[in-house]
N, C-alpha and C positions, 0 to 999 in steps of 0.2 A: 504493500500500500504506500501511497504518497502522502506526505504531510504538507499542507499549504497554510502557513500562518498569514493573517491579514486576508483570509480567503474571501470575505464579503466586501473587501475594499476594491478600489479601482483596478490596480494592476493584478492583485491576487485573483479576483473573479475572472478576469480575462485569461489568466493563466489556467484556471480550473477548466474553462471552456476549451482552451487549446489542448490540454491533457485529455479531456473527454473525446475530442476529435481524433486523437491518436489512440483511442480505446483504453486509456487509463481511467478506470471508473471507480477504483477502490481508493477514494480520496478522503482523507480526514481534514475537514475544514476547521481551522483554529481561528477564533476571533472573539470579539464581544458582540453578541448577537442581540443587542438592545436598541438598534436603530432600524426602524421599519423601512425607511427609505433605502438605507444601505443594503438591507437584506434582500431587496428586489434584485440585486446583482446576481444572486445565486438561484433564482427561480428557474426551474427547468434543467438545472445541471445535475449530473450524476455524482452524488456524494454518498460515501459509506456512512459517515457520522459527522456531526457537528460537535466540537469540543470547545468549551469556554477557555479563553486564553489563560485565565488564572488556574484552571484545573489541568492544564495539559501535562505538566511534569509528573503529577500523581497518576493521571490517566495512563501515561506511557509505561508506568511500572506495573500496572495490573496485568497479571498473567504474562509478564515479559513481552508486552506488545512491541517493544522496540525490535524484537527479533524479526517482525514482519515488515518493518519500514524499509522501503527501497531507496527513498530520497526525501530530503527535507528542503523545502523552498521557504525560507524565512523572509517573507515580504512584509509582514506586519511591523509597524513602527508608529511612533508619534511623529507625524510629518509636518506639523504646523511650524512654519518658519518664524512665526510671531510668538511662539511659546517661550516664556521666560522662566517657567518652573523647572529649574535645573534638576531638582530631586525627582520629578516625574520623568524627565528625559533620561536621567541616569538609570532609573528603574526599568523603563520600557525599551530604550534604545541601546543601553549598554549592558546592564546586569542580565536582563532577559536573554539577550543575544549571546552572552557568555555561557549561559546555561544550555542554550541550544548547541553551541559549539562543543561544549564538554560532553553532551549527550552523543553527538556525532563521533567524537574521538573515542569515547568508551565503547561504542558499539559498531564502529566502522561503517557509519552512514554518510554518504556523500551529501554535501551541503552547498546551496546557493543562498546568499543573503543580500539584502538590499542595502547598499551604501548610497551615496548621493553626490552629485556635482556641487552641492552646497559646501562640500569640504574644501573646494578650491578658493573660496572667498572672492576677492577681486581679481584673481588670476595672476597675481604677481609672479608666480612660478610657472605660468602656463597651465595648460589643461592636458598634460601628459600623464597617463596612468603608470608612471615610473615609481615603483614602490620605494626607491631610495630617497625620494623627495617628500614623502608623506609627512615626515616629522616637521618639515618646514612650512606646511600649509597653515593658513590663517583664516578659518571660517568666519563669516560675518555675523553669525547668530548662534545661540545655544543649540539649536537643532543640528546645524552643520558641525558644531563642535562635538556633539554626541556621536555622530556618524564617524567623524575622523578619529575620535578616541578609540572607537571599536576597531577601525582599520589598523591603527597603530598597535593595539593590544593583540590582534590576530597575528600580525606579522612577527610579533615578539615571542609567540608561543613555540616552545619546543615540540609540544604534542599538537598535531593538526589532523583533521579528518583526511582520509586517504585521497579524497578529491574535495576541493572547496573553491568557491569563487565569490568574491564580493563585487557587486555591480554598481558603478557610480552612474545612477540614472540622471540624465540631463532633463530637459523640459518635456515631459511626457504629456501627450494629449490623446483624447479618444473616448469611445463609449464607456459607460459605467462609472462616470465621475459625477453623476447627477447629485449625489449626496454631499459633495465636498464643499459646497458653499463658496466662500471667498477664496479658498485654496484650490478651486478648480482651475483648469487651464485658461489661457488668454482666449483661445478659440471658443471655448464654452461661453465666456463672458461677452466676447464680441458678438456671437450669435444672438444672445438674448438682448444685448443693447441695440443692435442693429434692427432686430425685429420690433423692438419697442419704440425706437426713436428715429429710425432710418439714418443714423449716423453712429460713429464710434469715436470716443475720446481716447487719445493717447498722450503719454507724458512728453512734454517738450524736452529737447536736449538742452542740457546746461553745460555742454562742452562745445567750444567753438569749432572743433575739428569734426564733430558729428552732427549731421543734419537732423532736424526733427523727424522722428519716426524711424530713424536708421540705427537706433540701438538694436543690437543683435543678440539672438539666442540660438542654441542648437535645439530645435524642436524635433522630437521623435514621436512617431505614431505608436500607440500602445500595441498594435498588431506586430510591429517590428520588434518591440521589446520582448514579447513572448516567443517570437521566433528565435531570438538569441538565447533566451533562457532554455528552451528545449534543445537547441543545438548543444549547449554546454552540458545539459543533462545526459545526452547520448555520447558526447565526446569524452568527458571525464579524464582527460590526460594532463592538462596544463593548469594547475591550480594557481590562483593569484587574484589580484584586484584588477578589474577591467572597467574602462569607460563604456558607457552605453548611451551614445547619441548617434547622429547620422554622420558626423564629421564635417558638416557644412552649416555654418552660421547663416541665419536668415533674419531679415529685419522685421520689426513689428509691423511696419508698413506693408511688407510683403504678406505677412500673415493676415492682416485685416483686409487687404485687397482680395486675398484668396477666399475669405468668408463672404465678402460682397459678391464675388463672382459666383460662388456656390449657391447663393440666394438669388442670383440674377437681379441684383440691385445696383444702382449707380453709386459709386464710391463717394462717401462724404465723411472725411476725417477732420476732427477738431483737436487741436493740441492745447493741453493744459499744463501748468507748472507742476513739476515733480514736488511733492510735499517736502518741506525743508527738513523734517525730522528723519527722512530716509535718503535724502539727496546725497550725503557723503558715503553712503553704503550701497548706492544704486549701481548695479552691474551694467556696463555699456556693451559688453561683448562676452560671449561664452562659445566655445567650439571644441568639441571632443576630438582628441587625437585618437583615431580608431585603428591605428596600425597594429597594435598589440593583438586585438581580436582577429583581425584579418590574417595576421601571421600564423595563427594556430588553425586556420582553415575556414573561417567564416567568409562565405563568398556571396551571399544573397545581397542584392542591392536594397538600399533603404528607400522607403516611400517618400516621394517629393512632398514638400509642404502643400503644393497646389492639389495634388492627388489625395493626400491625406485629409486635407480640409474638406474637399468635395465629398469624399466618402463619409466622413464623420457628420457633416452637416446634412447631406441629402438622405443618407440611409439610417441615421440614428437620431440626431437632434430634431429634425423636422418631424419624424415619426415617433419620437420618444421611445425608440427601440434600445434594446440591450444586446450586448454580445452574449 
């Protein structure tokens, strides 16, 4: 059986569907199942059992259930970049993940866990998944710090799972993020704002060398994310920390124009000042160096922003469909 933590969440539920498509149906879904909107992500999916996040480590010991675990996908985390409760982040993103790691070490279970591009901070050291530079990274918020602290801890361990991979997700967008509120992707918010007002507001640039709307991010479609995860699940050779973006930065203007196009609406963009309280920590550019993943054999092309936005808007957002 497969363990997916954060199974009711955005990426976790898309991964469950991808595993189902590959005929992996003995899935243990681990999460807090107290959000009705979030639980819709799992409707219709083949799941063997749902286990509350707080009960998982006692559940796995009953009748030596760990003997039947083929793989653990630890996708669950506290992902709010505006969360400043360090005790909570330490509990959920650091200590919980350490327990998952130790479980995998003790019972020879392969592991993939969610790290984050938030570990890179302002990108002073670039966006290369070179493990020798991880100690130098300076995340901009406690969430990014919690992810980076675990990456550093994992690399320092003498005992490791026989295969493990930490994935630094860049700006993921796509179906099943309806429940995420303000933490949902820019495409999600652009869709709703354009539908409501026929225009989209973007932050003005406060750097003279960057034009308004040309702040850039590495936007990756969630369907590509789960393709990479399942590739690593089958490959199981080269453990380590990997970037997971497209390798191509695109501007917010590109993104919004893609949403207008998908809706067959005339573009109408308004620029507003970036709030002063976040201005000094605002990222103007992120772009994943994807050579490390490609070097171990990943060859599938990533979905372009235009194609991803069109699929997401027309086949999911407009129809309120789920993966």
